[in-house]
TORKOL-4160 file (C-alpha; in steps of 0.2 Angstrom, whole numbers, padded with zeros to 4 digits, m for minus):
355
<pt num="1" X="m0154" Y="0338" Z="0312"/>
<pt num="2" X="m0156" Y="0324" Z="0325"/>
<pt num="3" X="m0169" Y="0315" Z="0313"/>
<pt num="4" X="m0158" Y="0316" Z="0298"/>
<pt num="5" X="m0143" Y="0309" Z="0309"/>
<pt num="6" X="m0154" Y="0295" Z="0315"/>
<pt num="7" X="m0160" Y="0291" Z="0297"/>
<pt num="8" X="m0141" Y="0290" Z="0291"/>
<pt num="9" X="m0137" Y="0278" Z="0305"/>
<pt num="10" X="m0152" Y="0267" Z="0300"/>
<pt num="11" X="m0146" Y="0267" Z="0282"/>
<pt num="12" X="m0128" Y="0263" Z="0287"/>
<pt num="13" X="m0134" Y="0248" Z="0298"/>
<pt num="14" X="m0145" Y="0242" Z="0284"/>
<pt num="15" X="m0130" Y="0243" Z="0271"/>
<pt num="16" X="m0119" Y="0234" Z="0284"/>
<pt num="17" X="m0132" Y="0221" Z="0287"/>
<pt num="18" X="m0134" Y="0218" Z="0268"/>
<pt num="19" X="m0116" Y="0218" Z="0265"/>
<pt num="20" X="m0113" Y="0205" Z="0279"/>
<pt num="21" X="m0127" Y="0194" Z="0272"/>
<pt num="22" X="m0120" Y="0194" Z="0255"/>
<pt num="23" X="m0102" Y="0191" Z="0261"/>
<pt num="24" X="m0109" Y="0177" Z="0271"/>
<pt num="25" X="m0118" Y="0169" Z="0257"/>
<pt num="26" X="m0102" Y="0171" Z="0246"/>
<pt num="27" X="m0092" Y="0163" Z="0259"/>
<pt num="28" X="m0104" Y="0149" Z="0261"/>
<pt num="29" X="m0105" Y="0146" Z="0242"/>
<pt num="30" X="m0086" Y="0146" Z="0241"/>
<pt num="31" X="m0085" Y="0134" Z="0255"/>
<pt num="32" X="m0098" Y="0123" Z="0247"/>
<pt num="33" X="m0088" Y="0124" Z="0230"/>
<pt num="34" X="m0072" Y="0121" Z="0238"/>
<pt num="35" X="m0078" Y="0106" Z="0248"/>
<pt num="36" X="m0087" Y="0099" Z="0232"/>
<pt num="37" X="m0071" Y="0101" Z="0222"/>
<pt num="38" X="m0061" Y="0092" Z="0235"/>
<pt num="39" X="m0074" Y="0079" Z="0236"/>
<pt num="40" X="m0073" Y="0077" Z="0217"/>
<pt num="41" X="m0054" Y="0077" Z="0217"/>
<pt num="42" X="m0054" Y="0063" Z="0229"/>
<pt num="43" X="m0067" Y="0053" Z="0219"/>
<pt num="44" X="m0061" Y="0056" Z="0201"/>
<pt num="45" X="m0046" Y="0059" Z="0190"/>
<pt num="46" X="m0051" Y="0073" Z="0178"/>
<pt num="47" X="m0043" Y="0081" Z="0163"/>
<pt num="48" X="m0050" Y="0094" Z="0150"/>
<pt num="49" X="m0035" Y="0090" Z="0139"/>
<pt num="50" X="m0045" Y="0078" Z="0128"/>
<pt num="51" X="m0052" Y="0077" Z="0110"/>
<pt num="52" X="m0064" Y="0067" Z="0099"/>
<pt num="53" X="m0054" Y="0057" Z="0087"/>
<pt num="54" X="m0058" Y="0046" Z="0072"/>
<pt num="55" X="m0047" Y="0040" Z="0057"/>
<pt num="56" X="m0045" Y="0054" Z="0044"/>
<pt num="57" X="m0035" Y="0047" Z="0029"/>
<pt num="58" X="m0029" Y="0056" Z="0013"/>
<pt num="59" X="m0034" Y="0051" Z="m0004"/>
<pt num="60" X="m0019" Y="0051" Z="m0016"/>
<pt num="61" X="m0016" Y="0048" Z="m0034"/>
<pt num="62" X="m0005" Y="0034" Z="m0040"/>
<pt num="63" X="m0003" Y="0041" Z="m0058"/>
<pt num="64" X="0000" Y="0058" Z="m0066"/>
<pt num="65" X="m0013" Y="0066" Z="m0077"/>
<pt num="66" X="m0027" Y="0079" Z="m0079"/>
<pt num="67" X="m0043" Y="0077" Z="m0069"/>
<pt num="68" X="m0057" Y="0074" Z="m0081"/>
<pt num="69" X="m0071" Y="0072" Z="m0069"/>
<pt num="70" X="m0075" Y="0074" Z="m0050"/>
<pt num="71" X="m0090" Y="0065" Z="m0043"/>
<pt num="72" X="m0090" Y="0071" Z="m0025"/>
<pt num="73" X="m0093" Y="0087" Z="m0015"/>
<pt num="74" X="m0087" Y="0094" Z="0001"/>
<pt num="75" X="m0094" Y="0085" Z="0016"/>
<pt num="76" X="m0103" Y="0072" Z="0006"/>
<pt num="77" X="m0106" Y="0054" Z="0012"/>
<pt num="78" X="m0099" Y="0041" Z="0001"/>
<pt num="79" X="m0099" Y="0022" Z="0001"/>
<pt num="80" X="m0085" Y="0010" Z="m0002"/>
<pt num="81" X="m0081" Y="0008" Z="m0021"/>
<pt num="82" X="m0089" Y="0025" Z="m0026"/>
<pt num="83" X="m0080" Y="0034" Z="m0040"/>
<pt num="84" X="m0073" Y="0050" Z="m0032"/>
<pt num="85" X="m0064" Y="0056" Z="m0048"/>
<pt num="86" X="m0057" Y="0051" Z="m0065"/>
<pt num="87" X="m0041" Y="0055" Z="m0072"/>
<pt num="88" X="m0038" Y="0057" Z="m0091"/>
<pt num="89" X="m0032" Y="0039" Z="m0096"/>
<pt num="90" X="m0028" Y="0042" Z="m0115"/>
<pt num="91" X="m0009" Y="0041" Z="m0113"/>
<pt num="92" X="m0011" Y="0025" Z="m0102"/>
<pt num="93" X="m0023" Y="0017" Z="m0114"/>
<pt num="94" X="m0010" Y="0019" Z="m0128"/>
<pt num="95" X="0004" Y="0012" Z="m0117"/>
<pt num="96" X="m0007" Y="m0003" Z="m0113"/>
<pt num="97" X="m0011" Y="m0006" Z="m0132"/>
<pt num="98" X="0008" Y="m0004" Z="m0136"/>
<pt num="99" X="0012" Y="m0017" Z="m0122"/>
<pt num="100" X="m0002" Y="m0029" Z="m0128"/>
<pt num="101" X="0005" Y="m0028" Z="m0146"/>
<pt num="102" X="0022" Y="m0031" Z="m0141"/>
<pt num="103" X="0016" Y="m0046" Z="m0131"/>
<pt num="104" X="0006" Y="m0053" Z="m0146"/>
<pt num="105" X="0022" Y="m0051" Z="m0157"/>
<pt num="106" X="0032" Y="m0061" Z="m0144"/>
<pt num="107" X="0020" Y="m0075" Z="m0144"/>
<pt num="108" X="0019" Y="m0075" Z="m0163"/>
<pt num="109" X="0038" Y="m0078" Z="m0162"/>
<pt num="110" X="0036" Y="m0093" Z="m0152"/>
<pt num="111" X="0025" Y="m0101" Z="m0165"/>
<pt num="112" X="0038" Y="m0097" Z="m0178"/>
<pt num="113" X="0051" Y="m0105" Z="m0168"/>
<pt num="114" X="0041" Y="m0120" Z="m0165"/>
<pt num="115" X="0038" Y="m0121" Z="m0184"/>
<pt num="116" X="0057" Y="m0120" Z="m0187"/>
<pt num="117" X="0060" Y="m0134" Z="m0174"/>
<pt num="118" X="0048" Y="m0145" Z="m0184"/>
<pt num="119" X="0056" Y="m0140" Z="m0201"/>
<pt num="120" X="0074" Y="m0144" Z="m0193"/>
<pt num="121" X="0068" Y="m0160" Z="m0186"/>
<pt num="122" X="0062" Y="m0166" Z="m0203"/>
<pt num="123" X="0078" Y="m0160" Z="m0211"/>
<pt num="124" X="0088" Y="m0170" Z="m0198"/>
<pt num="125" X="0077" Y="m0185" Z="m0202"/>
<pt num="126" X="0080" Y="m0184" Z="m0220"/>
<pt num="127" X="0099" Y="m0182" Z="m0217"/>
<pt num="128" X="0099" Y="m0198" Z="m0207"/>
<pt num="129" X="0092" Y="m0207" Z="m0223"/>
<pt num="130" X="0105" Y="m0199" Z="m0233"/>
<pt num="131" X="0119" Y="m0204" Z="m0220"/>
<pt num="132" X="0113" Y="m0222" Z="m0223"/>
<pt num="133" X="0114" Y="m0221" Z="m0242"/>
<pt num="134" X="0131" Y="m0213" Z="m0241"/>
<pt num="135" X="0137" Y="m0226" Z="m0229"/>
<pt num="136" X="0131" Y="m0239" Z="m0241"/>
<pt num="137" X="0140" Y="m0231" Z="m0255"/>
<pt num="138" X="0156" Y="m0229" Z="m0245"/>
<pt num="139" X="0156" Y="m0247" Z="m0240"/>
<pt num="140" X="0154" Y="m0252" Z="m0259"/>
<pt num="141" X="0168" Y="m0241" Z="m0264"/>
<pt num="142" X="0179" Y="m0248" Z="m0250"/>
<pt num="143" X="0175" Y="m0265" Z="m0256"/>
<pt num="144" X="0179" Y="m0260" Z="m0274"/>
<pt num="145" X="0195" Y="m0252" Z="m0269"/>
<pt num="146" X="0200" Y="m0268" Z="m0259"/>
<pt num="147" X="0197" Y="m0279" Z="m0274"/>
<pt num="148" X="0207" Y="m0267" Z="m0286"/>
<pt num="149" X="0221" Y="m0267" Z="m0273"/>
<pt num="150" X="0222" Y="m0286" Z="m0274"/>
<pt num="151" X="0221" Y="m0285" Z="m0293"/>
<pt num="152" X="0235" Y="m0272" Z="m0294"/>
<pt num="153" X="0246" Y="m0282" Z="m0282"/>
<pt num="154" X="0243" Y="m0297" Z="m0293"/>
<pt num="155" X="0247" Y="m0286" Z="m0308"/>
<pt num="156" X="0230" Y="m0289" Z="m0315"/>
<pt num="157" X="0225" Y="m0271" Z="m0314"/>
<pt num="158" X="0234" Y="m0255" Z="m0320"/>
<pt num="159" X="0240" Y="m0241" Z="m0309"/>
<pt num="160" X="0227" Y="m0229" Z="m0317"/>
<pt num="161" X="0213" Y="m0241" Z="m0313"/>
<pt num="162" X="0218" Y="m0242" Z="m0295"/>
<pt num="163" X="0219" Y="m0223" Z="m0294"/>
<pt num="164" X="0202" Y="m0221" Z="m0301"/>
<pt num="165" X="0195" Y="m0232" Z="m0288"/>
<pt num="166" X="0205" Y="m0223" Z="m0275"/>
<pt num="167" X="0197" Y="m0207" Z="m0281"/>
<pt num="168" X="0180" Y="m0213" Z="m0280"/>
<pt num="169" X="0183" Y="m0220" Z="m0262"/>
<pt num="170" X="0189" Y="m0203" Z="m0257"/>
<pt num="171" X="0174" Y="m0195" Z="m0265"/>
<pt num="172" X="0162" Y="m0207" Z="m0256"/>
<pt num="173" X="0171" Y="m0203" Z="m0239"/>
<pt num="174" X="0169" Y="m0185" Z="m0242"/>
<pt num="175" X="0151" Y="m0186" Z="m0246"/>
<pt num="176" X="0148" Y="m0197" Z="m0230"/>
<pt num="177" X="0157" Y="m0184" Z="m0219"/>
<pt num="178" X="0148" Y="m0170" Z="m0227"/>
<pt num="179" X="0131" Y="m0178" Z="m0224"/>
<pt num="180" X="0136" Y="m0182" Z="m0206"/>
<pt num="181" X="0141" Y="m0164" Z="m0204"/>
<pt num="182" X="0124" Y="m0158" Z="m0211"/>
<pt num="183" X="0115" Y="m0169" Z="m0199"/>
<pt num="184" X="0125" Y="m0163" Z="m0184"/>
<pt num="185" X="0121" Y="m0145" Z="m0190"/>
<pt num="186" X="0103" Y="m0149" Z="m0191"/>
<pt num="187" X="0103" Y="m0156" Z="m0173"/>
<pt num="188" X="0113" Y="m0141" Z="m0167"/>
<pt num="189" X="0100" Y="m0129" Z="m0175"/>
<pt num="190" X="0086" Y="m0138" Z="m0166"/>
<pt num="191" X="0095" Y="m0135" Z="m0150"/>
<pt num="192" X="0099" Y="m0117" Z="m0154"/>
<pt num="193" X="0080" Y="m0114" Z="m0158"/>
<pt num="194" X="0075" Y="m0122" Z="m0141"/>
<pt num="195" X="0087" Y="m0110" Z="m0132"/>
<pt num="196" X="0080" Y="m0096" Z="m0142"/>
<pt num="197" X="0063" Y="m0102" Z="m0137"/>
<pt num="198" X="0068" Y="m0102" Z="m0118"/>
<pt num="199" X="0074" Y="m0084" Z="m0120"/>
<pt num="200" X="0058" Y="m0079" Z="m0129"/>
<pt num="201" X="0048" Y="m0087" Z="m0115"/>
<pt num="202" X="0057" Y="m0076" Z="m0103"/>
<pt num="203" X="0053" Y="m0061" Z="m0114"/>
<pt num="204" X="0035" Y="m0065" Z="m0115"/>
<pt num="205" X="0034" Y="m0065" Z="m0096"/>
<pt num="206" X="0042" Y="m0048" Z="m0095"/>
<pt num="207" X="0030" Y="m0042" Z="m0108"/>
<pt num="208" X="0015" Y="m0049" Z="m0098"/>
<pt num="209" X="0022" Y="m0040" Z="m0083"/>
<pt num="210" X="0023" Y="m0024" Z="m0092"/>
<pt num="211" X="0006" Y="m0026" Z="m0099"/>
<pt num="212" X="m0001" Y="m0029" Z="m0081"/>
<pt num="213" X="0008" Y="m0014" Z="m0075"/>
<pt num="214" X="0000" Y="m0003" Z="m0089"/>
<pt num="215" X="m0017" Y="m0011" Z="m0085"/>
<pt num="216" X="m0014" Y="m0006" Z="m0067"/>
<pt num="217" X="m0010" Y="0012" Z="m0073"/>
<pt num="218" X="m0026" Y="0013" Z="m0082"/>
<pt num="219" X="m0036" Y="0006" Z="m0067"/>
<pt num="220" X="m0027" Y="0019" Z="m0056"/>
<pt num="221" X="m0035" Y="0033" Z="m0067"/>
<pt num="222" X="m0051" Y="0030" Z="m0058"/>
<pt num="223" X="m0050" Y="0034" Z="m0039"/>
<pt num="224" X="m0063" Y="0026" Z="m0028"/>
<pt num="225" X="m0068" Y="0027" Z="m0010"/>
<pt num="226" X="m0058" Y="0014" Z="0000"/>
<pt num="227" X="m0072" Y="0013" Z="0013"/>
<pt num="228" X="m0088" Y="0020" Z="0019"/>
<pt num="229" X="m0085" Y="0038" Z="0025"/>
<pt num="230" X="m0087" Y="0056" Z="0023"/>
<pt num="231" X="m0077" Y="0067" Z="0012"/>
<pt num="232" X="m0068" Y="0083" Z="0019"/>
<pt num="233" X="m0064" Y="0099" Z="0010"/>
<pt num="234" X="m0062" Y="0099" Z="m0009"/>
<pt num="235" X="m0047" Y="0108" Z="m0016"/>
<pt num="236" X="m0046" Y="0101" Z="m0033"/>
<pt num="237" X="m0055" Y="0106" Z="m0050"/>
<pt num="238" X="m0058" Y="0098" Z="m0066"/>
<pt num="239" X="m0044" Y="0100" Z="m0079"/>
<pt num="240" X="m0031" Y="0102" Z="m0065"/>
<pt num="241" X="m0014" Y="0093" Z="m0067"/>
<pt num="242" X="m0010" Y="0081" Z="m0053"/>
<pt num="243" X="0006" Y="0072" Z="m0049"/>
<pt num="244" X="0008" Y="0054" Z="m0043"/>
<pt num="245" X="0007" Y="0053" Z="m0024"/>
<pt num="246" X="m0002" Y="0070" Z="m0023"/>
<pt num="247" X="m0015" Y="0071" Z="m0009"/>
<pt num="248" X="m0032" Y="0075" Z="m0018"/>
<pt num="249" X="m0044" Y="0075" Z="m0003"/>
<pt num="250" X="m0047" Y="0068" Z="0014"/>
<pt num="251" X="m0060" Y="0055" Z="0019"/>
<pt num="252" X="m0066" Y="0052" Z="0037"/>
<pt num="253" X="m0068" Y="0033" Z="0040"/>
<pt num="254" X="m0085" Y="0031" Z="0048"/>
<pt num="255" X="m0083" Y="0012" Z="0048"/>
<pt num="256" X="m0070" Y="0012" Z="0062"/>
<pt num="257" X="m0081" Y="0023" Z="0074"/>
<pt num="258" X="m0075" Y="0037" Z="0085"/>
<pt num="259" X="m0066" Y="0038" Z="0102"/>
<pt num="260" X="m0058" Y="0050" Z="0114"/>
<pt num="261" X="m0040" Y="0053" Z="0117"/>
<pt num="262" X="m0038" Y="0060" Z="0135"/>
<pt num="263" X="m0021" Y="0066" Z="0140"/>
<pt num="264" X="m0019" Y="0063" Z="0159"/>
<pt num="265" X="m0005" Y="0069" Z="0169"/>
<pt num="266" X="0008" Y="0055" Z="0173"/>
<pt num="267" X="0003" Y="0057" Z="0192"/>
<pt num="268" X="m0015" Y="0052" Z="0187"/>
<pt num="269" X="m0014" Y="0036" Z="0178"/>
<pt num="270" X="m0006" Y="0025" Z="0192"/>
<pt num="271" X="m0023" Y="0016" Z="0195"/>
<pt num="272" X="m0031" Y="0017" Z="0178"/>
<pt num="273" X="m0033" Y="0000" Z="0168"/>
<pt num="274" X="m0041" Y="m0006" Z="0152"/>
<pt num="275" X="m0060" Y="m0008" Z="0154"/>
<pt num="276" X="m0062" Y="0005" Z="0167"/>
<pt num="277" X="m0077" Y="0016" Z="0165"/>
<pt num="278" X="m0076" Y="0035" Z="0161"/>
<pt num="279" X="m0088" Y="0050" Z="0160"/>
<pt num="280" X="m0085" Y="0061" Z="0145"/>
<pt num="281" X="m0093" Y="0079" Z="0143"/>
<pt num="282" X="m0091" Y="0087" Z="0126"/>
<pt num="283" X="m0089" Y="0106" Z="0125"/>
<pt num="284" X="m0101" Y="0107" Z="0110"/>
<pt num="285" X="m0115" Y="0098" Z="0120"/>
<pt num="286" X="m0115" Y="0106" Z="0138"/>
<pt num="287" X="m0125" Y="0096" Z="0151"/>
<pt num="288" X="m0124" Y="0080" Z="0141"/>
<pt num="289" X="m0113" Y="0066" Z="0147"/>
<pt num="290" X="m0106" Y="0052" Z="0136"/>
<pt num="291" X="m0101" Y="0035" Z="0143"/>
<pt num="292" X="m0085" Y="0026" Z="0139"/>
<pt num="293" X="m0072" Y="0013" Z="0144"/>
<pt num="294" X="m0053" Y="0014" Z="0143"/>
<pt num="295" X="m0048" Y="0004" Z="0128"/>
<pt num="296" X="m0029" Y="0006" Z="0130"/>
<pt num="297" X="m0015" Y="0017" Z="0138"/>
<pt num="298" X="m0001" Y="0024" Z="0128"/>
<pt num="299" X="0016" Y="0014" Z="0130"/>
<pt num="300" X="0025" Y="0031" Z="0131"/>
<pt num="301" X="0021" Y="0049" Z="0135"/>
<pt num="302" X="0015" Y="0060" Z="0121"/>
<pt num="303" X="0032" Y="0070" Z="0120"/>
<pt num="304" X="0041" Y="0054" Z="0115"/>
<pt num="305" X="0030" Y="0052" Z="0100"/>
<pt num="306" X="0033" Y="0071" Z="0095"/>
<pt num="307" X="0043" Y="0075" Z="0080"/>
<pt num="308" X="0058" Y="0081" Z="0091"/>
<pt num="309" X="0057" Y="0071" Z="0107"/>
<pt num="310" X="0066" Y="0081" Z="0121"/>
<pt num="311" X="0083" Y="0075" Z="0126"/>
<pt num="312" X="0086" Y="0078" Z="0145"/>
<pt num="313" X="0104" Y="0074" Z="0144"/>
<pt num="314" X="0108" Y="0090" Z="0135"/>
<pt num="315" X="0111" Y="0099" Z="0152"/>
<pt num="316" X="0096" Y="0111" Z="0152"/>
<pt num="317" X="0084" Y="0099" Z="0160"/>
<pt num="318" X="0068" Y="0107" Z="0168"/>
<pt num="319" X="0056" Y="0094" Z="0176"/>
<pt num="320" X="0039" Y="0095" Z="0168"/>
<pt num="321" X="0024" Y="0084" Z="0172"/>
<pt num="322" X="0021" Y="0073" Z="0157"/>
<pt num="323" X="0005" Y="0068" Z="0149"/>
<pt num="324" X="0000" Y="0050" Z="0145"/>
<pt num="325" X="m0013" Y="0048" Z="0131"/>
<pt num="326" X="m0028" Y="0037" Z="0136"/>
<pt num="327" X="m0039" Y="0030" Z="0123"/>
<pt num="328" X="m0057" Y="0029" Z="0128"/>
<pt num="329" X="m0071" Y="0020" Z="0118"/>
<pt num="330" X="m0088" Y="0028" Z="0118"/>
<pt num="331" X="m0102" Y="0016" Z="0122"/>
<pt num="332" X="m0117" Y="0027" Z="0119"/>
<pt num="333" X="m0130" Y="0023" Z="0105"/>
<pt num="334" X="m0123" Y="0025" Z="0087"/>
<pt num="335" X="m0135" Y="0040" Z="0084"/>
<pt num="336" X="m0128" Y="0050" Z="0099"/>
<pt num="337" X="m0110" Y="0046" Z="0094"/>
<pt num="338" X="m0113" Y="0051" Z="0076"/>
<pt num="339" X="m0116" Y="0069" Z="0082"/>
<pt num="340" X="m0098" Y="0071" Z="0087"/>
<pt num="341" X="m0085" Y="0077" Z="0076"/>
<pt num="342" X="m0066" Y="0074" Z="0076"/>
<pt num="343" X="m0056" Y="0087" Z="0085"/>
<pt num="344" X="m0070" Y="0092" Z="0097"/>
<pt num="345" X="m0064" Y="0096" Z="0115"/>
<pt num="346" X="m0070" Y="0086" Z="0129"/>
<pt num="347" X="m0068" Y="0084" Z="0148"/>
<pt num="348" X="m0065" Y="0066" Z="0154"/>
<pt num="349" X="m0068" Y="0060" Z="0172"/>
<pt num="350" X="m0063" Y="0043" Z="0178"/>
<pt num="351" X="m0068" Y="0037" Z="0195"/>
<pt num="352" X="m0054" Y="0031" Z="0207"/>
<pt num="353" X="m0065" Y="0018" Z="0215"/>
<pt num="354" X="m0065" Y="0006" Z="0201"/>
<pt num="355" X="m0046" Y="0010" Z="0198"/>
């Protein structure tokens, strides 16, 4: 019995010693971790509220129609100017042809008016010659009448003869007045034609603008990549009816590069400035550190740019530490940056020494 009791005591002492050593090691580890954390907090401002960002823009249609051909697949790399999809342009081509025919007709009307101006001008010139002849006849009849008037006064001509000469003079006056009126009408017609020409020129400009718009609509049926990029998810099919303004796809703009948006607490940004260096760790690549520099700091907190900004004057104010978005430009080699994808989570550390 005494031997067994001594064995139990040795076992208890061994367990107690092991437990003590383990507890000591844990305590030392916690102390080291705590001291290291405090040291890091004193040296760095850090946040894990950060993501990889790049421009992702929608591809929209500017006309309504049926999709006749799609030239891209999901996640495909495209170059600026590559044809992404084609919309059936039959209706728009017909509208363009109609506008072109209307423009051709309006231009033909101009030629007709110019021909009418030439004809009316020649008519006016002929009428001017007739005016001169009528004026000469009128002058002759006036002289004849004056002579017969003197003869009649001298009782050398009869009343009938004087009346006949008077009638001929009135006819000559009427002919002269008629020819003058014809000349005035010809000149007025020329002015009217010129006014019609000015109105028709304005109509031609309107037709040209209409034709230009129809030509644009035809060009809009071919949708091209606006820049070098990578296509996102494909949700459309050939034969599908799409509306003007409808979003057809999304394209990631690879030409503008990638950057990090780190949302630091408002209490952390007091010493941050543009050009300050930053260390970035991406969750998708543990153990790898990306380098960057602060490119800009947001002019307002993130909540101010939200759809419904908070209104602290409503009476239910609760003080919450706000976040300031900080844009960080990555300075690693392009090949390393190309591994990143928009939306990846990141942890950003900024040294306080260069603040």
